[in-house]
VOBA-456979 format. One line per 3 residues: number of its first residue (from 0); their letters; for each residue x, y, z of N, C-alpha, C. Coordinates in steps of 0.001 Angstrom, whole numbers, m for minus. Example, Ala and Ser with C-alpha at 12.3 -4.5 7.8 and 13.67 -1.06 7.14 Angstrom:
0	AS	13190:m5690:7800:12300:m4500:7800:13200:m3300:7800; 12850:m2250:7080:13670:m1060:7140:12900:30:7870
END
This chain:
0	MPF	m14715:61888:m9251:m14536:60594:m9045:m15611:59575:m9220; m16736:60266:m8962:m17877:59453:m8925:m17938:58762:m10499; m17089:59251:m11426:m17270:58547:m12754:m16572:57161:m12837
3	LIP	m15872:57072:m11717:m14951:55890:m11787:m15655:54675:m11042; m16877:54828:m10374:m17592:53699:m10085:m18113:52846:m11011; m18906:53481:m12210:m19436:52652:m13271:m18287:52024:m13818
6	IVT	m16991:52385:m14054:m15905:51541:m14717:m15628:50332:m13718; m15385:50650:m12426:m15157:49631:m11560:m16244:48648:m11497; m17359:49261:m11398:m18744:48091:m11822:m18633:47231:m12574
9	ASV	m18592:47711:m13760:m18294:46988:m14903:m17005:46007:m15299; m16004:46480:m14486:m14941:45444:m14483:m14940:44394:m13464; m15624:44707:m12176:m15917:43532:m11422:m17256:42746:m12026
12	AAA	m18197:43222:m12822:m18873:42220:m13432:m18124:41477:m14480; m17557:41937:m15351:m16773:41221:m16372:m15863:40042:m15612; m15136:40549:m14559:m14268:39521:m13802:m15011:38578:m13018
15	SAA	m16290:38842:m12561:m16950:37578:m11912:m17636:36859:m13112; m18024:37265:m13934:m18507:36420:m15157:m17471:35512:m15852; m16434:35764:m15484:m14921:35098:m16030:m14484:34231:m15120
18	AAP	m14655:34702:m13957:m13892:33870:m12843:m14843:32878:m12438; m16301:32697:m12599:m16854:31577:m11954:m16616:30208:m12898; m16690:30545:m14327:m16472:29341:m14777:m14995:28843:m14743
21	IAL	m14052:29573:m14409:m12564:29436:m14251:m12513:28817:m12839; m13341:29285:m11570:m13331:28665:m10595:m13771:27255:m10583; m14982:26955:m11306:m15586:25683:m11334:m14698:24799:m12294
24	AGA	m14073:25365:m13374:m13074:24510:m14068:m11787:24030:m13098; m11489:24873:m12421:m10148:24704:m11243:m10658:23430:m10379; m11878:23739:m9804:m12394:22820:m9133:m12499:21422:m9336
27	GVS	m13141:21416:m10893:m13225:19849:m11552:m11960:19472:m11568; m10903:20077:m12383:m9611:19652:m12754:m8850:18936:m11229; m9228:19901:m10324:m8568:19378:m8655:m8992:18015:m8318
30	AYM	m10536:18200:m8326:m11213:16830:m8082:m10687:15792:m8705; m10697:16017:m10401:m10126:14690:m11084:m8690:14500:m10643; m7856:15403:m10621:m6683:14839:m10063:m6409:14059:m8514
33	GIQ	m7194:14706:m7743:m7530:13896:m6668:m7756:12461:m6733; m8889:12328:m7329:m9530:10830:m7820:m8307:10271:m8547; m7630:10623:m9572:m6569:10059:m10152:m5351:9477:m9353
36	QGK	m5024:10610:m8368:m3939:10230:m7435:m4208:9113:m6841; m5370:9098:m5942:m6152:8164:m5151:m5894:6692:m5997; m6456:6670:m7107:m6103:5370:m8185:m4736:4972:m8211
39	EAE	m3943:6128:m8636:m2617:5723:m8650:m1831:5117:m7472; m2210:5687:m6368:m1428:5301:m5014:m2010:3792:m4914; m3327:3489:m5378:m4045:2335:m5010:m3403:1113:m5786
42	GLA	m3241:1470:m7038:m2524:722:m8094:m1079:145:m7541; m222:1514:m7142:1035:1123:m6807:1055:282:m5366; 157:694:m4505:80:m454:m3432:m403:m1901:m3753
45	KDN	m1225:m1873:m4759:m1268:m3306:m5320:m324:m4009:m5762; 482:m3565:m6440:2009:m3794:m7171:2914:m3993:m5967; 3090:m3258:m4994:3730:m3562:m3873:3035:m4548:m3008
48	ADM	2020:m5191:m3035:1333:m6200:m2225:1521:m7371:m2989; 1400:m7420:m4406:1738:m8394:m5336:3408:m8824:m4893; 4360:m7722:m4875:5879:m8009:m4966:5912:m8487:m3602
51	AQN	5362:m8146:m2455:5637:m8595:m1474:5300:m10183:m1194; 4191:m10416:m1970:3820:m11966:m1697:4694:m12908:m2445; 5091:m12319:m3808:6028:m13084:m4691:7228:m13191:m4109
54	EAD	7846:m12260:m3341:9211:m12543:m2623:8856:m13402:m1567; 7801:m13403:m788:7472:m14552:17:7511:m16042:m423; 6802:m16012:m1595:6474:m17275:m2370:8133:m17769:m2759
57	MEA	8884:m16963:m3365:10159:m17456:m3522:11172:m17701:m2514; 10991:m16879:m1341:11784:m17289:m62:11376:m18817:200; 10020:m19000:303:9497:m20297:757:9947:m21534:m193
60	TRL	9938:m21242:m1600:10683:m22081:m2384:11898:m22297:m2311; 12634:m21594:m1967:14094:m21566:m1836:14509:m22305:m739; 13453:m22058:536:13663:m22760:2016:13228:m24505:1670
63	EKQ	12210:m24551:828:11946:m25899:625:13022:m26558:m274; 13551:m26150:m1236:14635:m26849:m2182:15768:m27142:m1116; 16139:m25915:m335:16981:m26283:614:17105:m27285:1522
66	NQF	15722:m27272:2200:15548:m28626:2872:15492:m29833:2291; 14961:m29858:1106:15070:m31169:358:16539:m31623:248; 17306:m30891:m346:18758:m30895:m472:19578:m31309:727
69	EQE	19287:m30940:1867:19876:m31098:3364:19151:m32545:3815; 17999:m32821:3592:17333:m34132:3938:18235:m35092:3110; 18502:m34954:1715:18882:m35993:1072:20556:m36063:1459
72	ERL	21243:m35033:1785:22541:m35223:2211:22679:m35763:3557; 21534:m35364:4445:21666:m36310:5974:21314:m37709:5638; 20402:m38181:4696:20384:m39473:4391:21444:m40190:3795
75	KER	22307:m39573:3121:23549:m40036:2803:24577:m40157:3686; 24525:m39071:4775:25450:m39149:6018:25293:m40406:6513; 23633:m40465:7055:23063:m41611:7766:23631:m43066:7185
78	DLV	23234:m43074:5771:23885:m44413:5343:25476:m44568:5575; 26067:m43473:5192:27478:m43711:5372:28080:m44008:6917; 27157:m43242:7912:27561:m43747:9058:27104:m45099:9604
81	LGK	26077:m45462:9236:25637:m46934:9538:26716:m48000:8530; 27055:m47483:7407:28001:m48292:6734:29219:m48432:7726; 29766:m47349:8077:31061:m47306:8827:31073:m48183:10383
84	IRR	29809:m48199:10739:29374:m49092:11916:29532:m50609:11591; 28705:m50742:10707:28599:m52046:10044:29914:m52948:9620; 30743:m51975:8751:32133:m52493:8262:33120:m52515:9562
87	SNA	32831:m51487:10774:33874:m51729:11999:33147:m53046:12797; 31994:m53000:12649:31560:m54545:13415:31995:m55707:12667; 32077:m55686:11300:32353:m56872:10679:33677:m57275:10732
90	RSG	34606:m56193:10879:36102:m56356:11027:36474:m57135:12405; 35789:m56760:13475:36092:m57096:14691:35399:m58528:14851; 34501:m58667:13847:33763:m60218:13886:32367:m60096:14860
93	LTS	31907:m58878:14843:30602:m58590:15692:29608:m59133:14355; 28309:m59499:15114:27331:m59632:14066:26034:m58532:14647; 25302:m58283:13708:24338:m57256:13945:23373:m57979:14914
96	QGS	23574:m58324:16169:22712:m58948:17129:23036:m58260:18255; 22107:m58348:19484:22427:m57710:20596:23044:m56516:20760; 23926:m56007:21514:24430:m54627:21805:24854:m53976:20616
99	PLL	25722:m54732:19595:25711:m53845:18384:24743:m53492:17504; 23662:m54366:17576:22431:m53999:16842:21583:m52897:17617; 21564:m52834:18969:21121:m51741:19334:21895:m50234:19458
102	AEL	23035:m50364:19207:23956:m49419:19153:23683:m48783:17632; 23695:m49614:16558:23054:m49440:15186:21596:m48759:15274; 20834:m49195:15905:19434:m48789:16076:19445:m47455:16718
105	ETT	20196:m47204:17630:20017:m46010:18317:20741:m44740:17359; 21854:m45171:16671:22376:m44240:15760:21517:m43887:14797; 20797:m44717:14191:19798:m44747:13103:18642:m43730:13556
108	ENL	18149:m44190:14814:17340:m43299:15487:17797:m41506:15792; 18851:m41714:16050:19302:m40205:16438:19496:m39402:15036; 20083:m39932:14168:20301:m39503:12898:18783:m39197:12185
111	TMD	17927:m40211:12232:16524:m39869:11657:15738:m38631:12724; 16211:m38653:13896:15511:m37415:14563:15950:m35999:14201; 17425:m36170:14031:18024:m34795:13780:17388:m34733:12173
114	MRM	17070:m35354:11312:16569:m35138:9989:15099:m34523:10236; 14230:m34866:11269:13034:m34712:11283:12893:m33221:11925; 13706:m33223:13053:14140:m31790:13630:14391:m30658:12554
117	SAY	15338:m31124:11622:15671:m30120:10726:14453:m29879:9550; 13763:m30802:9098:12547:m30597:8405:11458:m29830:9054; 11221:m30087:10557:10387:m29260:11071:10797:m27630:11106
120	NTY	12119:m27646:11471:12657:m26219:11490:12465:m25401:10461; 12721:m26317:9175:12425:m25607:7742:10971:m25233:7653; 10182:m26195:7906:8785:m25894:7860:8389:m24728:8760
123	EQI	8762:m24733:9893:8333:m23298:10579:8931:m22137:9918; 10337:m22024:9238:10819:m20911:8539:9943:m20688:7494; 9472:m21545:6656:8462:m21316:5826:7247:m20792:5877
126	RAV	6667:m21433:7083:5291:m20879:7631:5528:m19418:7864; 6563:m19049:8573:6793:m17597:8928:6929:m16746:7918; 7766:m17308:6824:8129:m16401:5694:6850:m16123:4981
129	KYR	5927:m17109:4988:4741:m16957:4168:3825:m16273:4846; 3410:m16059:6142:3010:m15275:7024:3197:m13799:6921; 4577:m13687:7043:5217:m12161:6818:4606:m11669:5175
132	GAA	4927:m12596:4487:4458:m11845:2982:2853:m11418:3011; 2255:m12542:3535:891:m12335:3454:371:m11105:4293; 1100:m10706:5517:722:m9489:6414:1278:m8442:5703
135	TSA	2346:m8506:5081:3117:m7479:4252:2209:m6938:3040; 1553:m7858:2466:670:m7897:1185:m611:m6984:1776; m940:m7492:3034:m2238:m7287:3277:m1947:m5499:3836
138	VYK	m1158:m5258:4537:m719:m3919:4886:m674:m2950:3359; m86:m3315:2289:127:m2520:1274:m1341:m2334:509; m1948:m3505:559:m3558:m3261:43:m4724:m2356:920
141	QQG	m3946:m2324:2137:m5069:m1694:3186:m4592:m61:2801; m3396:449:2750:m2918:1617:2195:m3265:1967:823; m3374:892:37:m4121:1532:m1143:m5466:1642:m1145
144	ASA	m6328:979:m490:m7725:1313:m105:m7807:2460:366; m6743:3045:1309:m6864:4271:2131:m6742:5156:1181; m5685:5293:268:m5038:6228:m708:m6302:6644:m1780
147	KRA	m7040:5442:m2004:m8216:5562:m2981:m9286:6450:m2052; m9779:6210:m964:m10582:6924:m125:m10206:8443:m214; m9014:8219:326:m8260:9926:435:m8214:10880:m874
150	GYW	m8184:9938:m2109:m8525:10704:m3306:m9757:11091:m3659; m10822:10267:m3047:m12206:10788:m3238:m12352:12011:m2437; m12086:11995:m1187:m12287:12998:m104:m11616:14378:m490
153	SAG	m10220:14228:m1227:m9873:15368:m1633:m10689:15947:m3155; m11245:15165:m3537:m11933:15581:m4930:m13260:16227:m4159; m14004:15734:m3275:m15027:16416:m2676:m14690:17591:m2011
156	QSI	m13542:17752:m1244:m12899:19046:m929:m12584:20109:m1958; m12171:19614:m3144:m11968:20606:m4222:m13292:21102:m4769; m14268:20157:m4920:m15506:20746:m5303:m16131:21607:m4602
159	IGG	m16135:21277:m3146:m16430:22328:m2199:m15917:23842:m2217; m14559:23657:m2294:m13693:24969:m2209:m13995:25592:m3717; m14218:24922:m4662:m14582:25699:m5984:m15976:26300:m5866
162	LSA	m16878:25476:m5281:m18192:26279:m5301:m18096:27346:m4261; m17663:27385:m3066:m17285:28370:m2330:m16764:29534:m2891; m15634:29473:m3596:m14851:30318:m4399:m15985:31107:m5426
165	VSS	m16935:30016:m6281:m17654:30870:m6993:m18746:31629:m6187; m19253:31076:m4983:m20485:31997:m4327:m19744:33408:m3707; m18608:32942:m3346:m17969:34641:m2951:m17559:35544:m3940
168	LPQ	m17735:34916:m5228:m17454:36267:m6332:m18626:37254:m6446; m18329:38298:m6850:m19401:39502:m6717:m20499:39032:m7512; m21759:39520:m7123:m22923:38793:m8019:m24056:40172:m8139
171	KNP	m24597:40354:m9041:m25546:41379:m9529:m26843:41443:m8510; m27121:42462:m7959:m28297:42600:m7150:m29155:43015:m7782; m30368:42022:m7804:m31572:42178:m8805:m32312:43652:m8408
174	KIG	m32292:44160:m7219:m32878:45239:m6337:m32331:46404:m7104; m31105:46473:m7277:m30751:48020:m7398:m29793:47947:m8681; m29688:46650:m9421:m28836:46575:m10817:m27213:46800:m10498
177	NYK	m26693:46609:m9427:m25359:46867:m9575:m24796:45487:m8922; m23461:45526:m9104:m22714:44320:m8676:m22141:44690:m7197; m22361:43793:m6412:m21815:43691:m5135:m20797:42361:m4755
180	SAT	m20008:42478:m3784:m19369:41233:m3287:m19630:40940:m1857; m19694:39791:m1690:m20184:39461:154:m18925:39697:696; m17981:39623:128:m16678:39836:1021:m16271:41229:1176
183	TPK	m16647:42257:576:m16150:43621:742:m17529:44467:744; m18136:44623:2074:m19192:45589:2425:m18933:46673:1926; m17656:47381:2212:m17396:48690:1966:m17695:49191:403
186	NLQ	m17503:48073:m502:m17899:48362:m1673:m19112:48584:m2001; m19984:47737:m1345:m21262:47863:m1568:m22018:49071:m1073; m21410:49751:94:m21907:51023:417:m21503:52151:m236
189	KID	m20391:51813:m967:m20002:52920:m1667:m20812:53160:m3022; m21346:51723:m3625:m22268:51694:m4814:m23407:52322:m4508; m24003:51824:m3175:m25333:52433:m2955:m25225:54111:m2870
192	KWL	m24121:54389:m2067:m24218:56003:m2048:m24196:56545:m3472; m23469:56109:m4627:m23541:56942:m5723:m24706:56732:m6460; m25467:55581:m6011:m26610:55261:m6634:m27890:56337:m6031
195	N	m27807:56474:m4904:m28632:57544:m4200:m28294:58614:m4179
END
């Protein structure tokens, strides 16, 4: 059986010689993939941020157009109501002085106040939509930055893992000329007995 030890020793030497570059290459590929995944996630997060901001801008534009349309309709409604009041007063022989004038002014003020409240409410809705869009966009951008950092951490972890794997491969012992493995002390003892 002592004849098997040189064969095993030669096999370990050949395996360790081939395994080190393979382990380092694997660590390099893994590190590269970690960085690429981080960059890809960052790019996707930026796209999501842009999309969230665009959706908020589109909603704000829609609300502005809707408000403009409603204001125009309210102006028409106000003019129609005032026209009815004036026509009614004219039929009954009233002039636009005194109480009829006050009623007309009060109606005009009420309709104008309704228009202003509607415009203010729409303004607040637009502001809220833009704020939500900006906040969502910021969250996506932060997630992208975190993913990019995680990719670099993953790359570092892969490199350290690869170096650790290479360091645990069997290495030639310069004192006795044989191969030993830091992870298998029994093999080292067997080789030492065989050499002595």
